[in-house]
C-alpha positions as MATLAB code, in Angstrom:
seq = 'MAGLAGLPLVGVGGVAAAAPGEAEARKARSIARLKKEGVPTIDWLPRIEDSVEARPPSADAVARRFCALMLMTHRALANDPENTRTWRAAFADRAAFSPEELTFMDAAAPTEHAIIQASWLCEAALPMAWALGRFKTLERPDKTIEVDRLWSLISADDGKTFVSQARLRPIGEILDEADLIYRYHWAVRQARIDGKPAPAGLDGGVVMERHKGLNWLVGYHAEWDEITTDT';
ca = [
     -19.923    9.209   15.432;
     -22.806   10.513   17.441;
     -22.956   11.263   21.254;
     -26.020   12.272   23.226;
     -29.220   13.261   21.441;
     -27.190   12.649   18.025;
     -24.633   15.362   18.554;
     -21.032   14.572   17.702;
     -18.632   13.826   20.438;
     -16.144   16.608   20.600;
     -12.628   16.759   21.890;
     -10.199   19.274   22.511;
     -10.057   22.075   20.020;
     -13.225   20.971   18.311;
     -11.771   17.812   17.073;
     -14.268   14.739   17.027;
     -13.422   12.485   19.914;
     -13.134    8.673   19.729;
     -15.712    6.638   21.375;
     -14.382    5.578   24.780;
     -12.554    2.334   24.486;
     -12.802    2.393   20.826;
      -9.049    0.983   20.353;
      -9.687   -1.661   23.096;
     -12.816   -2.797   21.658;
     -11.063   -2.975   18.285;
      -8.283   -5.178   19.629;
     -10.925   -7.408   21.273;
     -12.588   -8.139   17.986;
      -9.273   -8.780   16.204;
      -8.203  -11.342   18.994;
     -11.714  -12.873   18.867;
     -11.399  -13.463   15.077;
      -7.749  -14.738   15.227;
      -8.717  -17.349   17.803;
     -11.578  -18.535   15.869;
      -9.011  -19.055   12.864;
      -6.541  -20.790   15.224;
      -4.087  -17.877   15.035;
      -1.905  -17.509   18.103;
      -2.531  -14.224   19.937;
      -1.156  -12.449   23.071;
      -3.382   -9.909   25.300;
      -0.454   -7.782   26.126;
       0.147   -6.813   22.389;
      -0.744   -2.886   22.580;
      -3.708   -1.555   20.929;
      -3.009    0.652   17.791;
      -4.266    4.261   17.027;
      -7.990    5.168   17.542;
      -9.972    7.210   15.094;
      -8.625   10.552   16.618;
      -5.208    9.517   16.785;
      -5.041    8.294   13.049;
      -3.849   10.567   10.519;
      -4.706    9.026    7.149;
      -3.596   10.410    3.835;
      -6.006   12.097    1.315;
      -7.932    9.801   -1.213;
      -6.000   11.479   -3.877;
      -2.565   10.554   -2.190;
      -3.807    6.975   -1.701;
      -4.771    6.585   -5.260;
      -1.409    8.054   -6.498;
       0.626    5.786   -4.000;
      -1.226    2.877   -5.421;
      -0.347    3.787   -8.899;
       3.407    4.149   -7.937;
       3.262    0.664   -6.003;
       1.786   -0.887   -9.252;
       4.249    0.526  -11.571;
       7.125   -0.875   -9.286;
       5.541   -4.132   -9.446;
       5.424   -3.729  -13.283;
       8.879   -2.824  -13.436;
       9.774   -5.759  -11.259;
       7.874   -8.355  -13.127;
       8.391   -7.027  -16.716;
      11.933   -6.055  -16.381;
      11.276   -3.671  -19.230;
      12.435   -0.363  -18.186;
      11.502    1.582  -21.438;
       7.883    0.434  -21.290;
       7.780    1.218  -17.512;
       9.133    4.647  -18.250;
       6.320    5.235  -20.622;
       3.556    4.031  -18.007;
       5.274    6.181  -15.476;
       4.895    9.239  -17.583;
       1.168    8.701  -18.053;
       0.321    7.818  -14.625;
       2.106   10.529  -12.678;
       5.028   12.765  -12.286;
       7.936   11.923  -10.285;
       6.397   13.049   -7.062;
       4.273   10.071   -6.856;
       7.282    7.925   -6.025;
       9.415    7.942   -2.854;
      13.212    8.477   -3.015;
      13.976    4.644   -2.589;
      11.356    3.990   -5.394;
      12.914    6.513   -7.700;
      16.253    5.075   -7.413;
      14.833    1.619   -8.396;
      12.643    2.990  -11.241;
      15.755    5.067  -12.668;
      18.231    2.082  -12.394;
      19.267    0.600  -15.664;
      19.846   -2.732  -14.203;
      18.342   -3.080  -10.680;
      19.779   -5.576   -8.448;
      17.974   -9.098   -8.134;
      17.229   -8.409   -4.538;
      15.533   -5.051   -5.513;
      13.570   -6.720   -8.114;
      12.343   -9.310   -5.761;
      11.565   -6.792   -3.307;
       9.463   -4.553   -5.675;
       7.769   -7.652   -7.095;
       5.955   -7.788   -3.500;
       4.687   -4.446   -3.547;
       1.462   -5.410   -5.143;
       0.608   -6.848   -1.779;
       1.014   -3.341   -0.202;
      -1.025   -1.875   -2.861;
      -3.911   -4.271   -2.289;
      -5.328   -2.493    0.976;
      -5.106    0.758   -0.754;
      -7.557   -0.542   -3.353;
      -9.701   -1.951   -0.871;
      -9.648    1.260    1.340;
     -10.709    3.210   -1.775;
     -13.677    0.885   -2.283;
     -12.458   -1.145   -5.346;
     -13.010   -4.219   -3.457;
     -15.803   -5.149   -1.010;
     -13.535   -7.097    1.615;
      -9.890   -7.374    2.217;
      -9.048  -10.979    1.660;
      -7.102  -13.171    4.346;
      -3.547  -12.818    3.942;
      -2.945  -16.514    3.172;
      -2.194  -16.286   -0.712;
      -0.677  -13.736   -2.936;
      -2.878  -11.538   -4.988;
      -3.271  -11.986   -8.849;
      -1.500   -8.834  -10.064;
      -3.909   -8.449  -13.042;
      -6.787   -7.977  -10.714;
      -4.887   -4.812   -9.534;
      -3.319   -3.681  -12.804;
      -6.689   -3.896  -14.452;
      -7.749   -0.955  -12.195;
      -5.530    1.472  -13.703;
      -4.328    0.135  -17.133;
      -7.391    1.174  -19.273;
      -6.932    4.874  -18.990;
      -3.384    5.515  -17.550;
      -5.010    5.489  -13.872;
      -6.730    8.833  -14.646;
     -10.201    7.529  -13.501;
      -8.931    5.595  -10.697;
      -7.520    8.740   -9.212;
     -10.214   11.089  -10.171;
     -12.835    8.880   -8.399;
     -10.674    8.208   -5.278;
     -12.843    8.039   -2.230;
     -11.811    6.644    1.059;
     -13.504    4.384    3.456;
     -14.370    5.526    6.888;
     -11.239    5.507    8.988;
     -12.768    2.944   11.405;
     -12.896    0.369    8.816;
      -9.277    0.954    7.930;
      -8.312    0.806   11.479;
     -10.236   -2.461   11.918;
      -7.989   -4.083    9.091;
      -4.803   -2.320   10.487;
      -5.244   -3.653   13.951;
      -5.919   -7.211   12.577;
      -2.940   -7.279   10.370;
      -0.629   -6.174   13.336;
      -1.708   -9.054   15.116;
      -1.402  -11.440   12.229;
       2.004  -10.319   11.897;
       3.069  -10.911   15.380;
       1.876  -14.331   15.027;
       3.917  -15.099   11.923;
       6.886  -13.501   13.476;
       6.615  -15.470   16.651;
       6.282  -18.768   14.630;
       9.348  -17.865   12.654;
      11.247  -17.370   16.066;
      10.163  -20.625   17.283;
      11.292  -22.235   14.134;
       7.675  -23.138   12.990;
       5.637  -22.305    9.645;
       3.306  -19.442    9.697;
       0.116  -20.342   11.629;
      -3.093  -21.159   10.021;
      -2.102  -21.120    6.487;
      -0.949  -17.338    6.597;
       1.508  -16.201    4.033;
       4.435  -14.171    5.826;
       5.331  -12.158    2.760;
       1.805  -11.139    2.160;
       1.287  -10.416    5.938;
       4.402   -8.146    6.030;
       3.529   -6.260    2.860;
      -0.178   -5.657    3.680;
       0.923   -4.554    7.254;
       3.074   -1.964    5.614;
       0.346   -0.636    3.253;
      -2.165   -0.421    6.170;
       0.255    1.297    8.502;
       0.658    3.912    5.794;
      -2.946    4.325    5.570;
      -3.591    5.190    9.041;
      -0.586    7.583    9.015;
       1.750    5.584   11.132;
       4.437    7.514    9.522;
       4.031   10.200    6.598;
       6.595    9.137    4.159;
       6.334    5.655    2.571;
      10.173    4.775    2.985;
       9.792    5.341    6.741;
       7.035    3.130    7.242;
       7.815    0.193    9.533;
       5.900   -3.081   10.719;
       6.722   -3.083   14.356;
       5.023   -6.008   16.400;
];
């Protein structure tokens, strides 16, 4: 981000400053896109963080979080704890998982509710793969992802290459998607309140999980188990 004569914009303490109105401009772009798609919007829904306020995790942390989420999905869909334990040992140590995830992974027989919840985590993992440059675009949240598309990113060599090559997109691009999913999610929740289906073909479950993943990516909360999807 450059200021006059190509010099970087600098804020307090030498930290690069966000461009004036960055977050408001991002909000306006999101609203314009949603209106074009026929998704309801409200002008008073607040802006999200700008590029200075955001606290994204490191590329390594994002890659390891992706691996953990995919192992959770694997356990849920395969329902084969021994096989999943083998994969987990190969991918990462226990530190890759949140406390709630470890409870699920260590359970001899997870509840049906826990299995269903974990089976959706691949949708939260998708924006992480995108943020690491594994997909050119982040698809519209109107259908579930084919799990094999994500699993193939790490299954060949236990995720070692995936983690070692991790590089994050510019934070501005990630914030663009975080702002957009925030407004998608409001529209889905409002439709539910009104007793209507999700608008414009959106998939409510995909939207919610994508929102959680993107909120973590912009540092909405540091710990995965604390991430919320407020609207």
